[in-house]
LUMNUNU-15467 format. One record per residue (C-alpha): x, y, z; residue in three letters. Coordinates in Angstrom, 2 decimals, decimal comma. Example, Ala and Ser with C-alpha at 12.3 -4.5 7.8 and 13.67 -1.06 7.14 Angstrom:
BEGIN
<kolke X="12,30" Y="-4,50" Z="7,80" code="ALA"/>
<kolke X="13,67" Y="-1,06" Z="7,14" code="SER"/>
//
This chain:
BEGIN
<kolke X="-36,52" Y="64,53" Z="199,15" code="MET"/>
<kolke X="-38,50" Y="67,54" Z="200,42" code="LEU"/>
<kolke X="-35,38" Y="68,73" Z="202,24" code="GLY"/>
<kolke X="-33,40" Y="68,62" Z="198,98" code="PHE"/>
<kolke X="-36,10" Y="70,63" Z="197,18" code="LEU"/>
<kolke X="-36,28" Y="73,30" Z="199,88" code="LEU"/>
<kolke X="-32,48" Y="73,64" Z="200,06" code="ALA"/>
<kolke X="-32,26" Y="73,96" Z="196,29" code="ARG"/>
<kolke X="-35,06" Y="76,55" Z="196,20" code="GLN"/>
<kolke X="-33,29" Y="78,59" Z="198,87" code="ALA"/>
<kolke X="-29,99" Y="78,38" Z="197,01" code="GLY"/>
<kolke X="-28,37" Y="76,54" Z="199,90" code="LEU"/>
<kolke X="-27,51" Y="73,41" Z="197,97" code="ASP"/>
<kolke X="-25,84" Y="72,41" Z="194,72" code="ASP"/>
<kolke X="-28,60" Y="71,86" Z="192,11" code="PRO"/>
<kolke X="-26,85" Y="68,69" Z="190,95" code="LEU"/>
<kolke X="-27,06" Y="67,16" Z="194,42" code="ARG"/>
<kolke X="-30,80" Y="66,59" Z="194,08" code="LEU"/>
<kolke X="-30,33" Y="64,96" Z="190,68" code="ARG"/>
<kolke X="-27,58" Y="62,69" Z="192,01" code="ARG"/>
<kolke X="-29,68" Y="61,69" Z="195,02" code="ALA"/>
<kolke X="-32,67" Y="60,86" Z="192,80" code="GLU"/>
<kolke X="-30,48" Y="58,89" Z="190,37" code="SER"/>
<kolke X="-29,03" Y="56,93" Z="193,27" code="THR"/>
<kolke X="-32,49" Y="56,05" Z="194,57" code="GLN"/>
<kolke X="-33,56" Y="54,91" Z="191,12" code="ARG"/>
<kolke X="-30,57" Y="52,57" Z="190,84" code="VAL"/>
<kolke X="-31,21" Y="51,16" Z="194,31" code="LEU"/>
<kolke X="-34,86" Y="50,58" Z="193,35" code="GLY"/>
<kolke X="-34,21" Y="48,80" Z="190,05" code="LEU"/>
<kolke X="-36,49" Y="45,88" Z="189,33" code="GLU"/>
<kolke X="-37,82" Y="44,03" Z="186,30" code="LEU"/>
<kolke X="-40,20" Y="46,33" Z="184,44" code="ASN"/>
<kolke X="-43,36" Y="44,42" Z="183,59" code="LYS"/>
<kolke X="-44,81" Y="47,33" Z="181,59" code="ASP"/>
<kolke X="-42,08" Y="47,53" Z="178,98" code="ARG"/>
<kolke X="-40,94" Y="45,07" Z="176,36" code="ASP"/>
<kolke X="-38,44" Y="45,07" Z="173,50" code="VAL"/>
<kolke X="-39,42" Y="43,85" Z="170,05" code="GLU"/>
<kolke X="-37,83" Y="40,47" Z="169,35" code="ARG"/>
<kolke X="-35,72" Y="40,50" Z="166,21" code="ILE"/>
<kolke X="-32,65" Y="38,41" Z="167,00" code="HIS"/>
<kolke X="-32,97" Y="34,70" Z="166,35" code="GLY"/>
<kolke X="-30,28" Y="33,78" Z="168,86" code="SER"/>
<kolke X="-28,17" Y="35,28" Z="171,66" code="GLY"/>
<kolke X="-27,52" Y="39,01" Z="172,03" code="VAL"/>
<kolke X="-23,81" Y="39,73" Z="172,58" code="ASN"/>
<kolke X="-23,55" Y="43,50" Z="172,70" code="THR"/>
<kolke X="-25,58" Y="46,69" Z="173,30" code="LEU"/>
<kolke X="-24,91" Y="50,40" Z="173,02" code="ASP"/>
<kolke X="-27,12" Y="53,44" Z="173,68" code="ILE"/>
<kolke X="-26,20" Y="56,61" Z="171,81" code="GLU"/>
<kolke X="-24,94" Y="59,38" Z="174,12" code="PRO"/>
<kolke X="-26,62" Y="62,30" Z="172,32" code="ILE"/>
<kolke X="-30,28" Y="61,75" Z="173,27" code="GLU"/>
<kolke X="-30,01" Y="58,35" Z="175,00" code="ALA"/>
<kolke X="-32,94" Y="57,37" Z="172,79" code="ARG"/>
<kolke X="-31,60" Y="54,85" Z="170,27" code="TYR"/>
<kolke X="-30,04" Y="51,50" Z="171,13" code="MET"/>
<kolke X="-27,96" Y="49,17" Z="168,99" code="LEU"/>
<kolke X="-27,81" Y="45,43" Z="169,56" code="SER"/>
<kolke X="-25,57" Y="42,83" Z="167,93" code="GLY"/>
<kolke X="-26,29" Y="39,12" Z="167,94" code="GLY"/>
<kolke X="-24,53" Y="35,81" Z="167,52" code="SER"/>
<kolke X="-26,56" Y="35,45" Z="164,31" code="ASP"/>
<kolke X="-24,61" Y="38,38" Z="162,79" code="GLY"/>
<kolke X="-27,70" Y="40,62" Z="162,87" code="VAL"/>
<kolke X="-27,62" Y="44,24" Z="164,07" code="ILE"/>
<kolke X="-30,81" Y="45,94" Z="165,26" code="VAL"/>
<kolke X="-31,50" Y="49,62" Z="165,98" code="LEU"/>
<kolke X="-34,23" Y="50,24" Z="168,59" code="TYR"/>
<kolke X="-36,14" Y="53,37" Z="169,57" code="ASP"/>
<kolke X="-36,39" Y="53,35" Z="173,38" code="LEU"/>
<kolke X="-38,71" Y="56,34" Z="173,63" code="GLU"/>
<kolke X="-42,32" Y="55,78" Z="174,65" code="ASN"/>
<kolke X="-43,89" Y="58,00" Z="171,99" code="SER"/>
<kolke X="-47,36" Y="56,57" Z="172,67" code="SER"/>
<kolke X="-47,25" Y="57,75" Z="176,30" code="ARG"/>
<kolke X="-49,13" Y="54,60" Z="177,22" code="GLN"/>
<kolke X="-48,21" Y="52,78" Z="180,45" code="PRO"/>
<kolke X="-47,62" Y="49,53" Z="178,54" code="TYR"/>
<kolke X="-45,46" Y="49,68" Z="175,46" code="TYR"/>
<kolke X="-42,89" Y="47,86" Z="173,36" code="THR"/>
<kolke X="-39,61" Y="49,43" Z="172,24" code="CYS"/>
<kolke X="-39,78" Y="49,02" Z="168,48" code="LYS"/>
<kolke X="-36,99" Y="48,18" Z="166,07" code="ALA"/>
<kolke X="-36,46" Y="51,12" Z="163,72" code="VAL"/>
<kolke X="-34,37" Y="49,08" Z="161,29" code="CYS"/>
<kolke X="-32,02" Y="46,12" Z="161,18" code="SER"/>
<kolke X="-29,13" Y="44,62" Z="159,25" code="VAL"/>
<kolke X="-30,69" Y="41,20" Z="158,74" code="GLY"/>
<kolke X="-29,35" Y="38,00" Z="157,24" code="ARG"/>
<kolke X="-30,48" Y="39,09" Z="153,75" code="ASN"/>
<kolke X="-28,63" Y="42,42" Z="153,90" code="HIS"/>
<kolke X="-25,69" Y="42,48" Z="151,46" code="PRO"/>
<kolke X="-23,28" Y="43,83" Z="154,10" code="ASP"/>
<kolke X="-24,38" Y="41,68" Z="157,03" code="VAL"/>
<kolke X="-21,63" Y="40,16" Z="159,17" code="HIS"/>
<kolke X="-21,02" Y="36,51" Z="158,33" code="LYS"/>
<kolke X="-20,51" Y="35,47" Z="161,94" code="TYR"/>
<kolke X="-21,27" Y="36,63" Z="165,47" code="SER"/>
<kolke X="-21,25" Y="40,38" Z="166,15" code="VAL"/>
<kolke X="-19,14" Y="40,96" Z="169,27" code="GLU"/>
<kolke X="-19,24" Y="44,76" Z="169,64" code="THR"/>
<kolke X="-21,46" Y="47,59" Z="168,40" code="VAL"/>
<kolke X="-20,82" Y="51,25" Z="169,20" code="GLN"/>
<kolke X="-22,36" Y="54,55" Z="168,20" code="TRP"/>
<kolke X="-20,06" Y="57,27" Z="166,94" code="TYR"/>
<kolke X="-19,72" Y="59,34" Z="170,15" code="PRO"/>
<kolke X="-20,60" Y="62,71" Z="168,59" code="HIS"/>
<kolke X="-23,27" Y="61,94" Z="166,01" code="ASP"/>
<kolke X="-26,01" Y="59,32" Z="165,62" code="THR"/>
<kolke X="-25,44" Y="59,33" Z="161,87" code="GLY"/>
<kolke X="-22,76" Y="56,68" Z="162,18" code="MET"/>
<kolke X="-22,03" Y="53,52" Z="164,14" code="PHE"/>
<kolke X="-19,46" Y="50,70" Z="164,12" code="THR"/>
<kolke X="-19,60" Y="46,94" Z="164,50" code="SER"/>
<kolke X="-17,00" Y="44,17" Z="164,74" code="SER"/>
<kolke X="-17,36" Y="40,46" Z="164,33" code="SER"/>
<kolke X="-15,81" Y="37,02" Z="164,41" code="PHE"/>
<kolke X="-15,72" Y="37,33" Z="160,62" code="ASP"/>
<kolke X="-12,49" Y="39,35" Z="161,08" code="LYS"/>
<kolke X="-13,97" Y="42,70" Z="160,09" code="THR"/>
<kolke X="-14,71" Y="46,09" Z="161,62" code="LEU"/>
<kolke X="-17,49" Y="47,87" Z="159,74" code="LYS"/>
<kolke X="-18,41" Y="51,56" Z="159,78" code="VAL"/>
<kolke X="-22,09" Y="52,15" Z="159,02" code="TRP"/>
<kolke X="-24,11" Y="55,10" Z="157,74" code="ASP"/>
<kolke X="-27,18" Y="55,08" Z="159,99" code="THR"/>
<kolke X="-29,41" Y="56,86" Z="157,47" code="ASN"/>
<kolke X="-28,78" Y="54,49" Z="154,56" code="THR"/>
<kolke X="-27,79" Y="51,44" Z="156,63" code="LEU"/>
<kolke X="-24,91" Y="50,89" Z="154,23" code="GLN"/>
<kolke X="-21,23" Y="50,39" Z="155,08" code="THR"/>
<kolke X="-19,06" Y="53,48" Z="154,69" code="ALA"/>
<kolke X="-15,83" Y="51,59" Z="155,45" code="ASP"/>
<kolke X="-14,71" Y="48,05" Z="156,14" code="VAL"/>
<kolke X="-11,45" Y="47,18" Z="157,93" code="PHE"/>
<kolke X="-10,23" Y="43,62" Z="157,43" code="ASN"/>
<kolke X="-7,99" Y="41,75" Z="159,87" code="PHE"/>
<kolke X="-6,01" Y="38,54" Z="159,77" code="GLU"/>
<kolke X="-7,42" Y="37,37" Z="163,11" code="GLU"/>
<kolke X="-10,84" Y="37,04" Z="164,72" code="THR"/>
<kolke X="-11,99" Y="40,37" Z="166,23" code="VAL"/>
<kolke X="-13,01" Y="40,22" Z="169,90" code="TYR"/>
<kolke X="-13,57" Y="43,88" Z="170,73" code="SER"/>
<kolke X="-13,27" Y="47,46" Z="169,51" code="HIS"/>
<kolke X="-13,77" Y="50,91" Z="171,02" code="HIS"/>
<kolke X="-13,85" Y="54,57" Z="169,97" code="MET"/>
<kolke X="-12,85" Y="57,29" Z="172,41" code="SER"/>
<kolke X="-15,88" Y="59,10" Z="173,92" code="PRO"/>
<kolke X="-13,89" Y="62,33" Z="174,34" code="VAL"/>
<kolke X="-11,43" Y="62,47" Z="171,43" code="ALA"/>
<kolke X="-11,35" Y="65,71" Z="169,42" code="THR"/>
<kolke X="-7,91" Y="65,36" Z="167,83" code="LYS"/>
<kolke X="-8,11" Y="61,82" Z="166,49" code="HIS"/>
<kolke X="-10,65" Y="59,33" Z="165,12" code="CYS"/>
<kolke X="-8,89" Y="56,13" Z="166,11" code="LEU"/>
<kolke X="-10,70" Y="52,87" Z="166,74" code="VAL"/>
<kolke X="-8,83" Y="50,46" Z="168,99" code="ALA"/>
<kolke X="-9,28" Y="46,83" Z="168,00" code="VAL"/>
<kolke X="-8,53" Y="43,70" Z="170,01" code="GLY"/>
<kolke X="-8,13" Y="40,46" Z="168,07" code="THR"/>
<kolke X="-7,07" Y="36,88" Z="168,54" code="ARG"/>
<kolke X="-3,50" Y="38,05" Z="167,97" code="GLY"/>
<kolke X="-1,39" Y="39,64" Z="170,74" code="PRO"/>
<kolke X="-1,12" Y="43,07" Z="169,09" code="LYS"/>
<kolke X="-3,41" Y="46,04" Z="169,64" code="VAL"/>
<kolke X="-4,36" Y="47,65" Z="166,34" code="GLN"/>
<kolke X="-5,59" Y="51,17" Z="165,67" code="LEU"/>
<kolke X="-7,80" Y="52,03" Z="162,69" code="CYS"/>
<kolke X="-8,07" Y="55,64" Z="161,55" code="ASP"/>
<kolke X="-11,58" Y="56,64" Z="160,41" code="LEU"/>
<kolke X="-10,15" Y="59,77" Z="158,76" code="LYS"/>
<kolke X="-7,99" Y="57,81" Z="156,33" code="SER"/>
<kolke X="-10,87" Y="57,25" Z="153,92" code="GLY"/>
<kolke X="-9,52" Y="53,88" Z="152,88" code="SER"/>
<kolke X="-11,52" Y="50,72" Z="153,47" code="CYS"/>
<kolke X="-8,34" Y="48,70" Z="153,86" code="SER"/>
<kolke X="-6,01" Y="51,10" Z="155,67" code="HIS"/>
<kolke X="-4,92" Y="50,12" Z="159,17" code="ILE"/>
<kolke X="-2,53" Y="52,43" Z="160,99" code="LEU"/>
<kolke X="0,96" Y="51,12" Z="161,38" code="GLN"/>
<kolke X="0,65" Y="51,90" Z="165,05" code="VAL"/>
<kolke X="0,49" Y="48,36" Z="166,35" code="ILE"/>
<kolke X="1,38" Y="47,90" Z="170,00" code="PHE"/>
<kolke X="3,06" Y="44,70" Z="171,08" code="ALA"/>
<kolke X="3,48" Y="43,71" Z="174,70" code="GLY"/>
<kolke X="0,77" Y="41,16" Z="175,31" code="HIS"/>
<kolke X="1,56" Y="37,48" Z="174,77" code="ARG"/>
<kolke X="-1,92" Y="36,21" Z="173,96" code="GLN"/>
<kolke X="-5,18" Y="37,44" Z="172,42" code="GLU"/>
<kolke X="-6,62" Y="40,85" Z="173,32" code="ILE"/>
<kolke X="-9,99" Y="40,23" Z="175,00" code="MET"/>
<kolke X="-11,06" Y="43,84" Z="175,66" code="ALA"/>
<kolke X="-10,05" Y="47,42" Z="174,85" code="VAL"/>
<kolke X="-11,27" Y="50,73" Z="176,29" code="SER"/>
<kolke X="-10,26" Y="54,37" Z="175,82" code="TRP"/>
<kolke X="-10,06" Y="56,59" Z="178,88" code="SER"/>
<kolke X="-12,95" Y="59,07" Z="179,24" code="PRO"/>
<kolke X="-10,45" Y="61,47" Z="180,82" code="ARG"/>
<kolke X="-7,56" Y="61,53" Z="178,32" code="CYS"/>
<kolke X="-8,20" Y="60,92" Z="174,64" code="GLU"/>
<kolke X="-4,77" Y="59,36" Z="174,07" code="TYR"/>
<kolke X="-4,86" Y="56,79" Z="176,89" code="VAL"/>
<kolke X="-5,99" Y="53,27" Z="176,03" code="LEU"/>
<kolke X="-6,48" Y="50,24" Z="178,30" code="ALA"/>
<kolke X="-6,18" Y="46,68" Z="177,01" code="THR"/>
<kolke X="-6,92" Y="43,32" Z="178,64" code="ALA"/>
<kolke X="-5,51" Y="40,00" Z="177,50" code="SER"/>
<kolke X="-5,73" Y="36,26" Z="178,00" code="ALA"/>
<kolke X="-2,15" Y="36,48" Z="179,28" code="ASP"/>
<kolke X="-3,58" Y="37,77" Z="182,63" code="SER"/>
<kolke X="-2,23" Y="41,26" Z="181,99" code="ARG"/>
<kolke X="-3,81" Y="44,70" Z="181,68" code="VAL"/>
<kolke X="-1,82" Y="47,50" Z="180,08" code="LYS"/>
<kolke X="-2,32" Y="51,25" Z="179,79" code="LEU"/>
<kolke X="-0,97" Y="52,89" Z="176,63" code="TRP"/>
<kolke X="-0,32" Y="56,42" Z="175,42" code="ASP"/>
<kolke X="-0,84" Y="56,17" Z="171,66" code="VAL"/>
<kolke X="1,37" Y="59,22" Z="171,07" code="ARG"/>
<kolke X="4,45" Y="57,48" Z="172,43" code="ARG"/>
<kolke X="6,69" Y="55,29" Z="170,32" code="ALA"/>
<kolke X="7,07" Y="52,76" Z="173,12" code="SER"/>
<kolke X="3,35" Y="52,95" Z="173,78" code="GLY"/>
<kolke X="2,98" Y="51,18" Z="177,13" code="CYS"/>
<kolke X="2,64" Y="53,43" Z="180,18" code="LEU"/>
<kolke X="1,85" Y="50,88" Z="182,89" code="ILE"/>
<kolke X="1,37" Y="47,15" Z="183,28" code="THR"/>
<kolke X="-1,06" Y="46,64" Z="186,15" code="LEU"/>
<kolke X="0,21" Y="44,46" Z="188,99" code="ASP"/>
<kolke X="-2,29" Y="42,90" Z="191,40" code="GLN"/>
<kolke X="0,46" Y="42,75" Z="194,06" code="HIS"/>
<kolke X="1,47" Y="46,43" Z="193,67" code="ASN"/>
<kolke X="5,11" Y="45,41" Z="193,17" code="GLY"/>
<kolke X="5,35" Y="43,48" Z="196,44" code="LYS"/>
<kolke X="5,96" Y="40,10" Z="194,79" code="LYS"/>
<kolke X="9,30" Y="39,03" Z="193,36" code="SER"/>
<kolke X="9,58" Y="39,27" Z="189,58" code="GLN"/>
<kolke X="10,42" Y="35,56" Z="189,63" code="ALA"/>
<kolke X="6,92" Y="34,75" Z="190,90" code="VAL"/>
<kolke X="4,62" Y="33,66" Z="188,08" code="GLU"/>
<kolke X="1,85" Y="36,09" Z="189,08" code="SER"/>
<kolke X="4,16" Y="39,15" Z="189,11" code="ALA"/>
<kolke X="2,97" Y="41,95" Z="186,82" code="ASN"/>
<kolke X="-0,36" Y="40,25" Z="186,26" code="THR"/>
<kolke X="-3,72" Y="41,84" Z="186,94" code="ALA"/>
<kolke X="-5,57" Y="38,55" Z="187,47" code="HIS"/>
<kolke X="-4,83" Y="34,85" Z="187,94" code="ASN"/>
<kolke X="-6,61" Y="33,96" Z="184,72" code="GLY"/>
<kolke X="-7,75" Y="35,56" Z="181,48" code="LYS"/>
<kolke X="-8,73" Y="39,22" Z="181,77" code="VAL"/>
<kolke X="-11,83" Y="39,56" Z="179,62" code="ASN"/>
<kolke X="-13,48" Y="42,79" Z="180,74" code="GLY"/>
<kolke X="-12,52" Y="46,47" Z="181,18" code="LEU"/>
<kolke X="-14,48" Y="49,53" Z="182,17" code="CYS"/>
<kolke X="-13,32" Y="52,99" Z="183,27" code="PHE"/>
<kolke X="-15,31" Y="54,85" Z="185,90" code="THR"/>
<kolke X="-17,26" Y="57,77" Z="184,44" code="SER"/>
<kolke X="-14,62" Y="60,30" Z="185,58" code="ASP"/>
<kolke X="-11,76" Y="58,19" Z="184,22" code="GLY"/>
<kolke X="-9,88" Y="58,22" Z="187,52" code="LEU"/>
<kolke X="-10,23" Y="54,49" Z="188,06" code="HIS"/>
<kolke X="-10,37" Y="51,34" Z="185,95" code="LEU"/>
<kolke X="-12,36" Y="48,19" Z="186,72" code="LEU"/>
<kolke X="-11,25" Y="44,80" Z="185,39" code="THR"/>
<kolke X="-12,79" Y="41,31" Z="185,54" code="VAL"/>
<kolke X="-11,09" Y="37,98" Z="184,99" code="GLY"/>
<kolke X="-11,80" Y="34,28" Z="184,76" code="THR"/>
<kolke X="-10,32" Y="33,96" Z="188,28" code="ASP"/>
<kolke X="-13,77" Y="35,17" Z="189,41" code="ASN"/>
<kolke X="-12,40" Y="38,46" Z="190,67" code="ARG"/>
<kolke X="-13,09" Y="42,09" Z="189,91" code="MET"/>
<kolke X="-10,42" Y="44,69" Z="190,70" code="ARG"/>
<kolke X="-10,39" Y="48,48" Z="190,92" code="LEU"/>
<kolke X="-7,25" Y="50,31" Z="189,81" code="TRP"/>
<kolke X="-6,03" Y="53,89" Z="190,07" code="ASN"/>
<kolke X="-5,68" Y="54,78" Z="186,39" code="SER"/>
<kolke X="-3,00" Y="57,44" Z="186,96" code="SER"/>
<kolke X="-0,43" Y="55,27" Z="188,76" code="ASN"/>
<kolke X="-1,75" Y="51,75" Z="188,17" code="GLY"/>
<kolke X="-2,17" Y="50,96" Z="191,86" code="GLU"/>
<kolke X="-4,50" Y="48,13" Z="192,88" code="ASN"/>
<kolke X="-6,90" Y="49,78" Z="195,35" code="THR"/>
<kolke X="-7,55" Y="46,36" Z="196,96" code="LEU"/>
<kolke X="-11,32" Y="46,88" Z="197,07" code="VAL"/>
<kolke X="-12,83" Y="43,45" Z="197,80" code="ASN"/>
<kolke X="-15,91" Y="42,58" Z="195,72" code="TYR"/>
<kolke X="-15,90" Y="38,93" Z="196,78" code="GLY"/>
<kolke X="-16,40" Y="36,22" Z="194,20" code="LYS"/>
<kolke X="-17,58" Y="37,64" Z="190,87" code="VAL"/>
<kolke X="-18,61" Y="34,63" Z="188,79" code="CYS"/>
<kolke X="-17,15" Y="34,87" Z="185,28" code="ASN"/>
<kolke X="-17,62" Y="31,85" Z="183,03" code="ASP"/>
<kolke X="-17,47" Y="33,80" Z="179,78" code="SER"/>
<kolke X="-15,15" Y="32,34" Z="177,15" code="ARG"/>
<kolke X="-14,94" Y="35,71" Z="175,40" code="LYS"/>
<kolke X="-15,26" Y="39,36" Z="176,40" code="GLY"/>
<kolke X="-17,53" Y="40,21" Z="179,34" code="LEU"/>
<kolke X="-19,27" Y="43,56" Z="178,82" code="LYS"/>
<kolke X="-20,16" Y="45,27" Z="182,08" code="PHE"/>
<kolke X="-20,93" Y="48,91" Z="182,84" code="THR"/>
<kolke X="-20,91" Y="51,64" Z="185,49" code="VAL"/>
<kolke X="-23,46" Y="54,20" Z="186,60" code="SER"/>
<kolke X="-23,17" Y="57,90" Z="185,88" code="TYR"/>
<kolke X="-24,42" Y="60,91" Z="187,82" code="GLY"/>
<kolke X="-25,19" Y="59,19" Z="191,13" code="CYS"/>
<kolke X="-24,06" Y="60,35" Z="194,55" code="SER"/>
<kolke X="-22,62" Y="56,86" Z="195,03" code="THR"/>
<kolke X="-21,42" Y="55,21" Z="191,84" code="GLU"/>
<kolke X="-22,28" Y="51,61" Z="191,00" code="PHE"/>
<kolke X="-21,05" Y="48,86" Z="188,70" code="VAL"/>
<kolke X="-23,33" Y="46,37" Z="186,95" code="PHE"/>
<kolke X="-21,72" Y="43,00" Z="186,17" code="VAL"/>
<kolke X="-23,28" Y="40,04" Z="184,30" code="PRO"/>
<kolke X="-23,18" Y="37,19" Z="186,81" code="TYR"/>
<kolke X="-24,49" Y="33,95" Z="185,36" code="GLY"/>
<kolke X="-28,19" Y="34,50" Z="184,65" code="SER"/>
<kolke X="-28,30" Y="37,59" Z="186,88" code="THR"/>
<kolke X="-26,71" Y="41,04" Z="187,04" code="ILE"/>
<kolke X="-24,75" Y="41,83" Z="190,18" code="ALA"/>
<kolke X="-24,90" Y="45,42" Z="191,45" code="LEU"/>
<kolke X="-21,95" Y="46,67" Z="193,52" code="TYR"/>
<kolke X="-20,89" Y="50,01" Z="194,94" code="THR"/>
<kolke X="-17,63" Y="50,78" Z="193,14" code="ILE"/>
<kolke X="-15,50" Y="52,18" Z="195,94" code="TYR"/>
<kolke X="-16,60" Y="50,02" Z="198,88" code="SER"/>
<kolke X="-17,11" Y="46,73" Z="197,04" code="GLY"/>
<kolke X="-20,47" Y="46,10" Z="198,71" code="GLU"/>
<kolke X="-22,86" Y="43,93" Z="196,73" code="GLN"/>
<kolke X="-26,20" Y="45,74" Z="196,80" code="ILE"/>
<kolke X="-28,43" Y="43,27" Z="194,99" code="THR"/>
<kolke X="-28,73" Y="40,72" Z="192,21" code="MET"/>
<kolke X="-31,06" Y="41,69" Z="189,37" code="LEU"/>
<kolke X="-32,94" Y="38,52" Z="188,46" code="LYS"/>
<kolke X="-35,24" Y="37,70" Z="185,58" code="GLY"/>
<kolke X="-33,11" Y="36,22" Z="182,81" code="HIS"/>
<kolke X="-33,19" Y="32,51" Z="182,09" code="TYR"/>
<kolke X="-29,73" Y="31,99" Z="180,59" code="LYS"/>
<kolke X="-26,32" Y="33,63" Z="180,77" code="SER"/>
<kolke X="-26,28" Y="37,43" Z="180,59" code="VAL"/>
<kolke X="-23,62" Y="38,59" Z="178,12" code="ASP"/>
<kolke X="-23,84" Y="42,37" Z="178,36" code="CYS"/>
<kolke X="-25,51" Y="45,32" Z="180,03" code="CYS"/>
<kolke X="-25,67" Y="49,08" Z="179,47" code="VAL"/>
<kolke X="-26,68" Y="51,97" Z="181,72" code="PHE"/>
<kolke X="-29,12" Y="54,62" Z="180,56" code="ARG"/>
<kolke X="-28,37" Y="57,51" Z="182,89" code="SER"/>
<kolke X="-31,72" Y="59,29" Z="182,56" code="ASN"/>
<kolke X="-33,86" Y="56,19" Z="182,89" code="PHE"/>
<kolke X="-31,42" Y="53,64" Z="184,36" code="GLN"/>
<kolke X="-30,49" Y="50,18" Z="183,06" code="THR"/>
<kolke X="-31,49" Y="48,22" Z="179,97" code="THR"/>
<kolke X="-29,95" Y="44,82" Z="179,33" code="THR"/>
<kolke X="-30,25" Y="41,74" Z="177,15" code="LYS"/>
<kolke X="-29,04" Y="38,21" Z="177,65" code="SER"/>
<kolke X="-28,09" Y="35,25" Z="175,53" code="GLN"/>
<kolke X="-31,22" Y="33,16" Z="175,53" code="LEU"/>
<kolke X="-33,97" Y="31,66" Z="173,47" code="ASN"/>
<kolke X="-36,10" Y="34,44" Z="171,90" code="PRO"/>
<kolke X="-39,18" Y="33,02" Z="173,64" code="ALA"/>
<kolke X="-37,65" Y="34,00" Z="176,97" code="PHE"/>
<kolke X="-36,11" Y="37,37" Z="176,14" code="GLU"/>
<kolke X="-36,80" Y="40,23" Z="178,52" code="ASP"/>
<kolke X="-35,68" Y="43,76" Z="179,33" code="ALA"/>
<kolke X="-34,44" Y="45,58" Z="182,44" code="TRP"/>
<kolke X="-35,32" Y="49,13" Z="183,30" code="SER"/>
<kolke X="-36,41" Y="51,28" Z="186,18" code="SER"/>
<kolke X="-40,08" Y="50,86" Z="187,00" code="SER"/>
<kolke X="-40,21" Y="54,53" Z="187,97" code="ASP"/>
<kolke X="-39,63" Y="56,09" Z="184,57" code="GLU"/>
<kolke X="-39,08" Y="59,81" Z="184,25" code="GLU"/>
<kolke X="-41,95" Y="61,55" Z="182,57" code="GLY"/>
//
């Protein structure tokens, strides 16, 4: 570390190199933080988390009880032992609370004044953070599994929605109508859409994963829509073979682009994780070994950002498996949960915070024990 500091002071090294090296060491040193806790609000399992990208201070959580909670992650007391407090929540008595399990929550990428949530109650809701009231509600005919807003879009405000039906639906936040759903509905999958994710590199490119074992990349500007259907065999199997043009040998229930958008990670119920070149759809054939995936719905995993070697964090039973993205090496298993982990998020300045689906008496939180001051 001293060598990095001296090289930076002398102008011999890229200033970002020191930051990346430190971030990498923090990830490699992750352990259960015994000094930090998270206030317990949810009465049952936590399905989804999202940390706002503006300050990385506020975190949303959505539970199987339909409740949404907004937490302040900052240690304003500056005490070594502290609890991340809930700022507010959409509880069971709230007039706009979801009727059933909340499957996805997401901050509006450019402003903490708004966030979105989707649920098994067949709705996507747009919330005003300040008033905690719904600004818009989109209703669907099928159960909603997943939704996502582009982190880089400047020319559209489309929310991609995956439902129990085989069609990908796009909702336009600019329409101003609580019932308007764009007539841009992409067909191509044969079964339910388990996960959707916009590319962080191109605002018009969308990835979708389905129970039909397929992953597709779409350009929403094109009438035909589909750019590529990912093939685990890279075209080397006959089209007559059942597994041809499939990404996995089972349901594909998780998607995540790398932070630069050049690659796409997918997970399936075949207990495999695959890394794809997002420009040409090639399977890079990186071997991660067996990646246990017993989830009956979407599996929400995440990647690191700003490290010299990038990592992927994957819920793995009651643990979180940490892999290097491009070599496939399993670095460690983060242990401490008592039941199945459903989701995890990466806080780039302070490293990881996660929640699992478990009894409230056993809830816990992950973070780096070496917090930045």
